[in-house]
C-alpha positions in Angstrom: 44.4 74.5 2.5 47.1 77.0 3.3 50.4 77.0 1.4 53.7 76.7 3.3 55.6 79.9 2.3 58.8 79.2 0.5 62.1 80.1 2.3 64.2 83.1 1.4 65.4 82.8 -2.1 68.6 84.6 -1.2 69.8 81.5 0.7 70.5 78.8 -1.9 70.7 76.1 0.8 67.4 77.1 2.3 65.7 76.6 -1.1 66.5 72.9 -1.0 63.4 71.0 0.0 63.1 67.8 1.8 64.8 64.7 0.3 62.1 62.7 -1.4 60.0 65.7 -2.2 62.7 67.7 -3.9 63.4 67.7 -7.6 66.8 69.5 -7.0 69.4 67.0 -8.3 72.1 67.8 -5.8 75.4 66.1 -6.8 74.3 64.8 -10.2 77.0 62.2 -10.4 76.0 60.5 -7.2 72.3 60.7 -7.9 72.5 59.2 -11.4 75.0 56.6 -10.4 72.5 55.5 -7.8 70.0 55.0 -10.5 72.3 52.5 -12.2 72.1 50.3 -9.1 68.3 50.5 -8.7 67.4 47.9 -11.2 63.8 47.6 -9.9 63.1 50.9 -11.7 62.8 50.2 -15.4 65.2 52.2 -17.6 63.7 54.6 -20.1 64.9 54.3 -23.7 67.8 56.6 -24.3 67.0 59.4 -26.8 69.4 59.8 -29.7 70.3 63.4 -28.7 71.1 62.3 -25.2 73.1 59.3 -26.4 75.2 61.5 -28.6 75.8 64.0 -25.8 77.0 61.2 -23.5 79.3 59.9 -26.2 80.8 63.3 -26.6 81.3 63.7 -22.8 83.0 60.2 -22.7 85.3 61.1 -25.6 86.3 64.3 -23.7 87.0 62.4 -20.6 84.1 63.7 -18.6 82.6 61.4 -16.1 79.1 61.7 -17.5 76.0 60.3 -15.9 75.5 56.5 -15.7 72.2 55.6 -17.2 70.0 53.0 -15.5 71.0 50.2 -17.9 71.1 46.5 -16.8 73.8 46.2 -14.2 76.5 43.7 -14.5 76.0 41.0 -11.9 78.5 41.2 -9.1 81.1 38.5 -8.8 80.1 36.3 -5.9 82.5 36.3 -3.0 83.7 32.8 -2.2 83.6 32.1 1.5 82.9 29.2 3.9 79.3 28.5 4.7 80.3 28.9 8.4 82.1 32.3 7.9 79.3 34.4 9.5 79.9 32.5 12.8 83.2 34.3 13.0 81.2 37.4 14.0 81.0 37.0 17.9 77.6 38.8 18.3 76.0 36.7 15.5 77.5 33.5 17.0 76.0 34.2 20.4 72.6 35.1 18.9 72.7 32.1 16.6 73.2 29.8 19.6 70.2 31.5 21.3 68.2 31.0 18.1 69.3 27.3 17.8 68.2 26.7 21.4 64.9 28.5 20.9 64.2 26.4 17.8 65.1 23.2 19.6 62.4 24.0 22.1 59.9 24.8 19.3 60.5 21.4 17.6 60.3 19.6 20.9 57.0 21.2 21.6 55.6 20.4 18.1 56.8 16.8 18.3 55.4 16.2 21.8 52.1 18.0 21.0 51.7 16.2 17.7 52.3 12.8 19.2 50.3 13.5 22.3 47.3 14.4 20.1 47.4 11.0 18.5 46.8 9.6 22.0 44.0 12.1 22.8 42.0 11.9 19.6 41.6 9.5 16.7 40.7 12.3 14.2 43.2 13.0 11.5 41.9 16.5 11.4 42.8 17.1 15.0 46.3 15.8 14.4 46.7 18.2 11.5 45.3 21.0 13.5 48.2 20.9 15.9 50.4 22.2 13.2 47.8 24.8 12.2 47.4 26.0 15.8 51.2 26.4 16.1 51.4 28.5 12.9 48.1 30.4 12.8 49.2 33.0 15.4 52.1 33.9 13.2 49.7 34.8 10.4 47.3 36.7 12.7 50.0 38.7 14.7 52.7 39.0 12.2 52.3 42.7 11.2 51.7 43.9 14.8 54.8 42.0 16.0 56.9 43.5 13.1 55.7 47.0 14.0 56.7 46.5 17.6 60.1 45.1 16.5 60.8 48.3 14.5 59.6 50.6 17.2 60.9 49.0 20.5 64.4 48.1 21.8 65.0 44.9 19.9 67.1 43.2 22.6 64.4 43.6 25.3 61.7 42.7 22.9 63.5 39.5 21.7 64.1 38.5 25.4 60.5 39.1 26.3 59.2 36.9 23.4 61.5 34.1 24.5 60.3 34.4 28.1 56.7 34.1 26.9 57.6 30.8 25.2 59.3 29.5 28.4 56.3 30.3 30.5 54.0 28.7 28.1 56.1 25.5 28.2 55.9 25.6 32.0 52.1 25.6 31.8 52.1 22.7 29.4 54.4 20.8 31.8 52.3 21.4 34.8 49.1 20.4 33.1 50.7 17.3 31.6 52.2 16.2 34.9 48.8 16.7 36.6 47.3 14.4 33.9 44.8 17.2 33.0 45.4 17.4 29.2 42.7 17.0 26.6 42.6 17.6 22.9 41.0 21.1 23.1 43.4 22.3 25.9 46.4 21.0 23.9 45.3 23.0 20.8 44.8 26.1 23.0 48.3 25.9 24.6 49.8 25.1 21.2 48.2 28.3 19.9 49.5 30.4 22.8 53.0 28.9 22.2 52.6 30.0 18.6 51.9 33.6 19.8 55.4 33.6 21.3 56.8 32.4 18.0 54.8 35.0 16.1 56.3 37.8 18.3 59.8 36.4 18.2 60.6 35.7 14.5 60.3 39.2 13.0 62.6 40.8 15.6 65.3 38.1 15.0 64.9 38.6 11.2 65.5 42.3 11.6 68.5 41.8 14.0 70.6 39.6 11.6 71.4 42.3 9.0 72.5 44.6 11.9 75.1 42.3 13.3 76.7 40.8 10.1 78.5 42.5 7.2 76.4 42.7 4.0 78.6 40.2 2.1 77.8 37.6 4.9 74.0 38.2 4.9 73.1 35.3 2.6 75.4 33.0 4.6 74.0 34.2 7.9 70.4 33.6 6.7 71.4 30.1 5.5 72.9 29.4 9.0 69.6 30.5 10.5 68.2 27.7 8.3 70.8 25.4 9.7 69.8 26.3 13.2 66.2 25.6 12.3 67.1 22.2 10.7 69.7 21.2 13.3 67.1 21.9 15.9 64.8 19.7 13.7 67.3 16.9 14.3 68.2 17.6 18.0 64.7 18.6 19.1 62.8 15.5 17.8 65.6 13.1 18.9 65.6 14.6 22.4 61.8 14.7 22.4 61.6 11.1 21.1 63.9 9.8 23.8 61.9 11.6 26.5 58.6 10.5 24.9 59.7 6.8 24.9 61.3 6.9 28.3 59.2 9.2 30.4 56.2 10.6 28.5 55.1 13.9 27.1 55.2 15.8 30.3 58.9 15.6 30.7 59.4 16.9 27.1 57.6 20.0 28.2 59.7 20.2 31.4 62.9 20.0 29.4 61.4 22.5 26.9 60.9 25.0 29.8 64.5 24.7 31.0 65.9 25.2 27.4 63.6 28.2 26.8 64.9 29.9 29.9 68.5 29.1 28.8 67.8 30.9 25.5 66.3 33.8 27.5 69.6 34.2 29.5 71.7 34.1 26.3 69.7 36.8 24.7 70.0 39.0 27.8 73.8 38.8 27.5 73.7 40.5 24.1 74.6 44.2 24.4 72.7 45.6 21.4 73.8 48.8 19.7 71.4 51.7 19.9 69.6 52.6 16.7 70.6 55.8 14.9 68.9 58.6 16.9 66.3 60.7 15.2 65.2 64.2 16.1 61.7 63.3 15.0 59.2 61.6 17.4 58.8 57.9 17.1 56.2 56.4 14.7 52.9 55.5 16.2 51.9 51.8 16.4 48.9 51.9 14.0 50.6 54.2 11.6 53.7 52.0 11.6 51.5 49.0 10.6 49.9 50.9 7.8 53.2 52.1 6.4 54.7 48.6 6.7 51.8 47.0 4.8 51.8 49.7 2.2 55.5 49.4 1.7 55.2 45.7 0.9 52.2 46.1 -1.3 53.9 48.8 -3.4 57.0 46.6 -4.0 56.6 44.3 -7.0 59.6 42.2 -6.0 58.3 41.6 -2.5 54.8 40.8 -3.7 56.3 38.2 -6.0 58.4 36.7 -3.2 55.3 36.6 -0.9 53.2 34.8 -3.6 55.9 32.1 -4.1 56.5 31.5 -0.4 52.8 31.2 0.4 52.2 28.7 -2.4 55.3 26.7 -1.6 54.3 26.2 2.0 50.6 25.6 1.1 51.5 22.4 -0.6 54.7 21.4 1.3 52.9 21.7 4.7 51.1 18.4 4.0 54.2 16.3 4.4 55.2 17.7 7.8 51.8 18.0 9.3 50.9 14.4 8.6 54.3 12.9 9.3 53.1 11.3 12.6 50.4 9.4 10.6 53.0 8.5 7.9 55.1 6.9 10.6 52.2 4.8 11.8 51.3 3.8 8.2 54.9 2.6 7.8 54.5 0.4 10.9 56.5 2.6 13.2 55.9 4.7 16.2 57.6 7.7 17.9 61.1 6.5 17.0 60.3 6.3 13.3 58.6 9.7 13.4 61.7 11.2 15.0 63.9 9.5 12.4 61.9 10.9 9.5 62.1 14.4 11.0 65.9 14.0 11.6 66.4 12.9 8.0 64.6 16.0 6.8 66.8 18.2 9.0 70.0 16.4 7.9 69.1 17.0 4.2 68.6 20.7 4.9 72.0 21.0 6.7 73.7 19.2 3.8 72.2 21.6 1.3 73.4 24.6 3.4 76.9 23.3 3.4 76.7 23.1 -0.4 75.2 26.5 -0.9 78.5 28.4 -1.6 79.3 26.0 -4.4 75.7 25.9 -5.8 75.3 29.6 -5.8 78.5 30.0 -7.8 76.9 27.9 -10.5 73.2 28.6 -10.4 71.1 31.8 -10.1 68.2 32.2 -7.7 65.6 31.3 -10.3 66.9 27.7 -10.4 66.5 27.3 -6.6 62.9 28.6 -6.6 62.0 26.4 -9.6 63.6 23.1 -8.9 63.3 23.3 -5.1 59.5 23.0 -5.1 59.6 20.4 -7.8 62.1 18.3 -5.8 59.9 18.6 -2.7 56.8 17.4 -4.6 58.8 14.4 -5.9 60.0 13.5 -2.5 56.5 13.7 -1.2 55.3 11.2 -3.9 58.2 8.9 -3.0 57.1 8.9 0.7 53.6 7.9 -0.5 54.8 4.9 -2.4 57.7 4.0 -0.1 57.7 0.2 0.5 60.1 0.4 3.4 60.9 3.1 6.1 64.4 3.4 4.7 63.0 4.7 1.4 60.8 7.2 3.2 63.8 8.4 5.2 65.8 8.9 1.9 62.8 10.8 0.5 62.7 13.0 3.7 66.4 13.8 3.2 65.7 15.0 -0.3 62.6 17.0 1.0 64.9 18.7 3.5 67.4 19.8 0.8 64.5 21.1 -1.4 62.8 22.9 1.5 65.9 24.8 2.7 67.0 25.7 -0.9 63.6 27.2 -1.7 62.9 28.9 1.6 66.4 30.4 2.0 66.5 31.8 -1.5 63.2 33.5 -1.0 64.1 34.8 2.5 67.3 36.4 1.1 65.3 37.9 -1.7 62.9 39.4 0.8 65.6 40.8 3.1 67.4 42.4 0.2 64.2 44.1 -1.0 63.7 45.9 2.4 65.3 49.0 3.8 66.3 48.8 7.5 63.6 51.3 8.7 60.8 48.9 7.7 62.7 45.6 7.8 60.9 43.9 10.7 57.5 44.8 9.4 58.4 43.6 5.9 59.8 40.3 7.3 56.8 39.9 9.5 54.5 40.1 6.5 56.8 37.6 4.8 56.4 35.4 7.9 52.7 35.8 7.7 52.7 34.5 4.1 54.9 31.6 5.0 53.0 30.6 8.1 49.7 31.4 6.5 50.5 28.9 3.8 51.6 26.4 6.4 48.4 26.8 8.5 46.1 26.7 5.4 47.9 23.8 4.0 47.8 21.8 7.2 44.1 22.3 7.6 43.3 21.7 3.9 45.3 18.5 3.5 44.1 17.3 6.9 40.5 17.6 5.6 41.5 15.7 2.4 43.1 13.0 4.5 40.0 12.8 6.6 37.9 11.8 3.5 40.4 10.1 1.2 43.2 8.9 3.5 46.7 10.1 4.2 48.4 8.7 1.0 45.8 10.3 -1.3 46.1 13.6 0.6 49.9 13.6 0.2 49.6 12.7 -3.5 47.1 15.6 -4.0 49.4 18.0 -2.3 52.4 17.0 -4.4 50.4 17.3 -7.7 49.0 20.7 -6.6 52.6 21.9 -5.9 53.7 20.8 -9.4 50.6 22.5 -11.0 51.3 25.8 -9.1 55.0 25.7 -10.2 54.0 25.3 -13.8 51.9 28.5 -13.5 54.2 30.6 -11.3 57.5 29.9 -13.1 56.2 31.8 -16.2 56.2 35.0 -14.1 59.7 35.9 -13.3 60.5 37.9 -10.1 61.4 41.5 -10.9 65.1 42.1 -11.2 67.5 42.6 -8.3 66.4 44.7 -5.4 67.0 48.4 -5.1 70.0 50.0 -3.4 68.7 50.9 0.1 71.8 52.6 1.3 71.1 56.0 2.7 71.8 58.9 0.2 73.0 62.2 1.5 69.9 64.0 2.7 69.0 67.5 1.6 68.1 70.4 3.8 64.6 70.2 5.3 61.9 72.7 4.4 62.2 76.0 6.2 58.6 77.2 6.5 57.9 80.8 7.4 55.1 79.7 9.7 54.9 77.6 12.9 53.7 74.1 12.1 52.7 71.6 14.7 54.2 68.1 14.1 50.7 66.5 14.1 49.3 69.2 11.8 48.1 68.0 8.4 47.5 66.3 6.1 50.3 67.8 4.0 50.0 68.0 0.2 53.1 68.3 -2.0 53.0 69.3 -5.7 55.8 69.1 -8.2 55.5 70.8 -11.6 57.2 69.3 -14.7 57.6 70.5 -18.3 57.8 67.5 -20.6 58.4 67.0 -24.3 54.9 65.7 -25.5 56.7 63.2 -27.7 58.2 61.5 -24.6 54.9 61.5 -22.6 54.6 57.7 -22.6 58.2 57.3 -21.3 57.6 59.9 -18.6 54.3 58.1 -17.5 56.3 54.8 -17.0 58.8 56.5 -14.8 56.1 58.3 -12.9 54.4 54.9 -12.2 57.7 53.9 -10.5 57.6 57.2 -8.7 54.1 56.5 -7.5 55.2 53.2 -6.0 58.2 54.9 -4.3 56.1 57.6 -2.7 53.5 55.2 -1.4 56.2 52.8 -0.1 57.5 55.6 2.0 54.1 56.2 3.6 52.2 58.7 1.4 48.4 58.4 1.8 47.7 59.1 -1.9 49.4 60.1 -5.1 48.3 61.5 -8.5 49.6 62.9 -11.8 47.7 65.6 -13.7 48.1 67.0 -17.2 47.6 70.7 -17.9 44.7 71.2 -20.3 45.9 74.7 -21.2 49.6 74.2 -21.6 50.9 71.3 -23.6 53.6 69.3 -21.8 52.9 70.7 -18.3 52.3 68.0 -15.7 51.6 68.3 -11.9 52.4 65.5 -9.5 50.9 65.5 -6.1 51.1 63.3 -3.0 49.7 63.6 0.5 51.4 62.8 3.8 49.4 62.1 6.9 50.9 65.0 8.9 54.0 67.3 9.0 56.2 64.9 11.0 55.4 62.1 8.5 56.4 64.5 5.8 59.7 65.2 7.5 60.4 61.4 7.9 61.0 61.2 4.2 64.4 62.8 4.6 65.5 60.0 6.9 64.2 57.4 4.5 65.9 58.8 1.4 68.0 56.2 -0.3 70.3 55.8 -3.3 67.4 54.2 -5.2 65.3 57.3 -4.6 68.1 59.5 -5.8 68.3 57.4 -9.0 64.6 57.6 -9.6 64.7 61.4 -9.1 67.5 61.6 -11.7 65.3 59.7 -14.2 62.5 62.2 -13.7 64.8 65.2 -14.2 65.9 63.8 -17.5 62.5 64.6 -18.8 62.2 68.1 -17.4 62.7 70.9 -20.1 62.3 73.9 -17.9 65.1 76.5 -17.5 64.8 75.9 -13.7 64.3 73.0 -11.5 60.7 71.7 -11.2 58.7 73.8 -8.8 57.9 72.2 -5.5 55.0 73.5 -3.3 53.8 72.3 0.0 50.3 72.8 1.4 48.7 72.2 4.9 45.1 71.3 5.2 42.9 73.8 6.9 40.9 72.3 9.8 37.7 73.8 8.3 38.1 71.5 5.2 38.5 68.3 7.2 
């Protein structure tokens, strides 16, 4: 390796290293105040000497640093559930999203019902839902990376065009009477590819076009679009199925898909903040996205819960056509059951502002799955279609309450630079649970019957809830607002952007009595470094000097090293302030940067 020579010490600004690598505190007040709003980082116990120092500063009227204590929860802003629609751009995109989801439900209803006429196997019927959702699981991360790297307007429009063309193929094949069970599954799968590519980019767009205080409401309205489409789509599909047949559902689906495509093209998106650095590479972007999610305890908890919830709740939706037949109905009852579920979800969204003022998020992710399991059991024992429709209404309320709460938690845990990739992984967990649940409970139904399969799925959901509820989600998400970046490194040698790997070392002098506290903070530091793309991280203790520690981390190349400045957030500043509280040296921790020599690679 060769060390990057330090800049001229006569220039104090030139000595400032890059944002996330530096241990120079910068404006201390801003840095430590940011630590107070980064509750994901556990606060270290306050030493008695430091506490006395802070009390003395407060008595003297000095501002003093704000230690990372438990933050007071913000007072929720009261607003109408429809307030985000007052933003014109969001309103236009919401209409496009509603239209796109109407086509999705029309396709699912028509494909599910058509399969019952092409095959008598309950597994094949359940596989229609699995074929629709499996591409989302398989292609989620690549689609998220593309959404973070490409122009989001064009990419969003292209995904909708794909769905429209797929609907056109379905229509042509159905009109020619050439459909069979295998071909239907294939075209359902290719339609799912369009959905897999479309969802992450829309998830990343929403926080760009609505103010932060409207984000939860906007995401809830996205749920309304999903569930309003669940009413409109099945009703429209049911009317066309009963009157003209499946082919004309696909024809109408094609026209609506193209309408959504035109609406998206009308959106004039704002350009992302320009960067002087070259764009991320596709494979590297996927690696960083997956690594960011894996190193976020909050996101991992959200992903676990959404996967398990859809693993058991998928049974009810995937076998709803068979439930309608068991209750003595046909396409009209199937449509009515779907519409009741959508109506329940919309009702819940309208009540969200009132509910959220009274209950915290943990109530929604506890009682939502429990209510859905209860509604599933009620469907099983329903003596009359009206009872099943009431149960589906409750299931819709439970479904949107759980899914929306977890979606908001995921969005708030992600910075913008990796938002589409993070939400793509969230989508993978959601759809992966749906696909696995549809296939699993379809197999159970094949051997034990539909009612026993639904009963087993509900009991499984209750059992999972009893286990998961004991493990609370980590506290509120970090503050991802950009902190003021520091001056970039000023090496005395020419460095190619692709040259690397780059190793950074930081030296600390720590009171041995506080080593355990320091180690806990450094574990949070490890996760922060890896979330931002570091290849590896380590902490070493000096065997010859008590209290001396050396942290190292490795970046893929020099340009990835420089990207840290653009990703530096208030939460990073707060974590850095926590580290500096432990440092006893007369000067700031020494930061060194090294480039790998090609001979060592």
